N, C-alpha and C positions, 0 to 999 in steps of 0.2 A: 899851491893849489888850495883853495878854500873848500872845506868839507861842510856840507849842509846836513845836519842831523835833526830829524823831527821825532819827538816823543809825545804821544797823545793818549790820554785816558779816554777811550772810546765808549766805555760803559755798555758793552755788549755789541756783538757783531753776528748774531745767530742767523739773520736773514740776508739774502743776497742783495736786497735794496740798500742795506747799510754798507755792504762791501762796495757797491757801486758808488756810493757817496765818497767813500775813502779813496777809490780809484781816481775820481775826478779831482779831489783835493790834492792827492799825491802827484798827479800830473802837473798841476799848477805849481806846486812847491819844488818839484824836481830834486828830492833829497838824495843824498848818497846813502844814508841810513835812515830807515823808517822803523820806529818802534811803536807798536800798538799795545797799550796796557788795558787790563780788565776786559779782554775780549770775550770771556765767558765761553770759550770754545775748548772742548777737551781734546779734540784730535783734528788738526788741520790737514787738508789734502792739497796736492798740487793744483787741482781745479779751483778750490776755494782761494788759494793764494793768488792764482792768476786772475781772479775776479778783482783783486786789489791792485796788482802790479804786473802788467805785462810789458815791462819797459826794456826788454832785451834780456841779456844774460844777467841773472842775479841769483844770489843764494838766500836761503831763509832757514830759520829754525823757530821752534816755539817751545814754551813751557805751558803745559796744560792747566786748565782751570781746575779748581778743587771745590766741589759743591757749587754754590751759587756765586762764587767770587773768583777773581784771579784770571790767569791766562795772559801770556805775553807772546806776541809775534814780532820777530825782528826780520826785516828784509834789508 
């Protein structure tokens, strides 16, 4: 089985329009693992994550941003 991993430096995802863009891209790529770097989000919620990936049953975790940089979300 081939595993499709996508890692993308998104340079900020603070607005829902940007999350919608990621959702459309992720649906096209159909990754097994999606890593978004430099999200600039301090605290992700289930609702925010579902704006990116409502692809069925999936797990996720994040590392928060610090100041104006950083933040990683892995789905």
